[in-house]
C-alpha positions in Angstrom: 10.2 4.7 15.2 7.1 3.9 18.0 6.6 0.3 18.4 3.5 0.6 17.9 3.5 1.8 14.5 3.7 -0.7 11.4 6.5 -1.0 9.5 7.2 -1.5 5.5 10.2 -2.4 4.0 10.6 -0.9 0.4 10.7 -4.6 -0.7 7.1 -5.5 0.5 6.1 -2.0 -0.3 6.9 -3.1 -4.2 4.8 -6.2 -3.7 2.0 -5.0 -2.6 2.4 -2.4 -5.6 3.1 -5.3 -8.0 -0.2 -7.1 -6.4 -2.4 -3.9 -6.5 -1.4 -3.8 -10.6 -3.6 -6.8 -11.0 -6.4 -5.9 -9.3 -9.3 -3.6 -10.2 -9.0 -1.2 -6.8 -5.8 0.5 -7.3 -5.9 2.2 -3.3 -2.5 0.3 -2.0 -0.6 1.2 -5.0 -1.6 4.9 -4.5 -1.2 4.6 -0.8 2.1 2.7 -1.2 3.6 5.4 -3.4 2.6 8.0 -1.4 4.6 6.5 1.6 7.4 6.0 -0.9 7.8 9.6 -1.6 7.5 10.5 2.1 10.4 8.3 2.7 12.1 9.6 0.0 11.8 13.3 0.7 12.4 12.5 4.0 15.9 11.2 2.9 16.0 13.9 0.8 15.9 16.5 3.5 18.6 14.9 5.2 21.2 15.3 2.4 20.2 18.8 2.6 21.5 19.5 6.4 24.9 18.1 4.9 24.8 20.1 2.2 23.1 23.5 3.1 24.8 23.3 7.2 23.3 27.5 7.4 19.6 26.3 6.6 20.0 23.0 9.1 17.2 23.5 11.5 14.5 24.6 8.8 15.6 20.7 7.4 15.4 19.5 10.5 12.1 20.8 10.8 10.8 19.1 7.4 12.5 16.1 7.9 10.5 15.4 11.4 7.4 16.7 9.8 8.2 13.8 6.9 8.5 11.2 9.8 5.1 11.9 11.0 3.6 11.9 7.4 5.5 8.4 7.1 4.0 7.3 10.5 0.6 8.3 9.6 1.1 6.6 6.0 2.2 3.5 7.6 -0.7 2.9 10.2 -3.4 3.8 6.8 -1.6 0.9 4.9 -1.5 -1.4 7.8 -5.1 -0.8 8.3 -5.9 -1.4 4.9 -4.1 -4.6 4.5 -6.1 -5.8 7.8 -9.5 -4.7 6.4 -8.4 -6.6 3.6 -7.8 -9.7 5.5 -4.1 -9.5 4.5 -2.4 -10.0 7.8 -1.6 -13.0 9.5 -2.3 -14.1 13.2 1.2 -12.0 14.2 -0.9 -8.9 12.6 1.8 -9.0 9.3 1.4 -8.9 6.1 0.9 -12.8 5.1 2.6 -12.9 1.6 1.1 -15.9 1.0 -2.6 -14.4 1.3 -1.1 -11.8 -1.0 0.1 -14.1 -3.8 -2.8 -15.8 -3.7 -5.1 -12.7 -4.4 -2.9 -12.2 -6.7 -3.4 -15.2 -8.7 -6.8 -14.9 -7.9 -7.0 -11.5 -9.7 -4.8 -12.6 -12.5 -7.3 -15.2 -13.5 -10.1 -13.2 -13.5 -8.5 -10.4 -15.7 -7.7 -13.7 -18.0 -11.6 -14.5 -18.6 -12.5 -11.3 -19.6 
């Protein structure tokens, strides 16, 4: 992958989803869901290349296109986290900030 494209592990994506379930805005969960689905599709096309060698060119093309979509979605998720002030000084997701935001959202829901 390109060095300037942020990397999100599947575990980190799940944490983002968990937190977004507790806040009013579901954008993080939607974005992360899209990113995870694209990854699944890209992995699926890799398996197709093995199972259907006669269609390898098509599946290699699909895998490359899915990779480009994954790059774009990763950049969008990263920028969203930046705009939400959830990144640390190293420009990585700050899990403490994410946890505090989750806690604050839970308190707001409790008051309702």
